[in-house]
Each structure stands twice: as C-alpha cells, then as structure tokens.
N, C-alpha and C positions, 0 to 999 in steps of 0.2 A: 390095534391101537398106536402103535410104534409109528405105523405111518402117519397117524394123525397127528402125533405128537411133533413128528418132524415138519409136518405141513405149518404148523401152528407156528412152531420156531421160526422156519421160513417165513411166515407172513410177518412176524414181530421185526425181523431183519429187514425185510424191505421195508416197512414202514420207517424204522428209523433210518435206513439209507435214503429213501425218499423224501423226508424231511430235512435229511441233511443236504441233499441235493437242493431243494426247494430253497432253503437258507442260504446256501452260497449263491445260486443264481440271483437272488434278493439282494446280495451285497455288491453285485459287480455291476460296473457302468455299461450302458448299452455299447460303448467303443468296445470294452472288454470282451462282451459276449461275440461281436462282428468278428474281432479278431480270433479268438478262439475255436467260434464254430462255424465260421462261414455262415451263418444263419441272416436272413434279412429281416428285418421289422416292417409290421405291416402297423401303420399309424391309425388307420380305420379301425381295426377290430382291436388293436393294443395286443398282439401277440408277437412272437417269433416265428418263422417259417424256417423249419430246418430239414434235411434230406436225410433218413434212415434206411438204409438197405432200401435203396431206391424207391423209398416212399416218403409223401411229402405229409408231415405233420406240424401242426399249430400249436406253440407253447403260451401259455397266457399264464405268466406270472403273478398278476393281481388275482385272478380267480383260482389259482394253484390247479390248473386243468390243462390236458393234452389231449388233443384230437386230431383224426386223421383231417387232412385238409380237404379231401373229396366225400368223407361219410363221418360228420360228427358224431353219430351214433355208433358208430364201430367198436368193439370191443378193441383196447388196447393190452397185450401181454405184459406181465411185469417188466420181462425183458428190453421190450419198445419204448415203455416208460422211462428204463433207467437208461436207455441207450439215448431217448430223445433230452433227457435232462443233462446229460453228459457232455 
C-alpha cells in the first residue's frame, strides 16, 4: 500500500512540474530557447529538436508533446520528458 501511495505522490509531483515547464517554455521567445538549450527549430514540423543523452527528441509546444525524432511511438520516461523540457 505504501508503494502505491508513493507512486501516486510522484505522479502528482511530475504532472505539476511538467505543467510548469510547459508554461515556462510557452513564455520564452524562440531566441531565448536557442540560447538556453542549443535546440534547433523545424518550421515545417513546428517543433524544437533537442539532444538529450545522445538521442534526438522533438518538442512540440503547440501540442504539448515530446517524441523521439526517429520513433514517434516510443515510450518516453518521465526523466527524459523532464530533461527535454529543461
């Protein structure tokens, strides 16, 4: 039972942090994002491409979504999502 409660708390904390990071991203200009992250912007796909731990990810601010560049259906861990947004 304790493990379940701990998982639920972590899930709530993740959702709060995730929402805050998306809000921060929304408030930044593209120039700020380039300077802070070294991400590139794909105007055709309307996303930022960022490298995290030697993998390429696409961050779609309008859709509030993150995907691996090579495999859109791949599962992304909470840690990868947070690192990509950071």
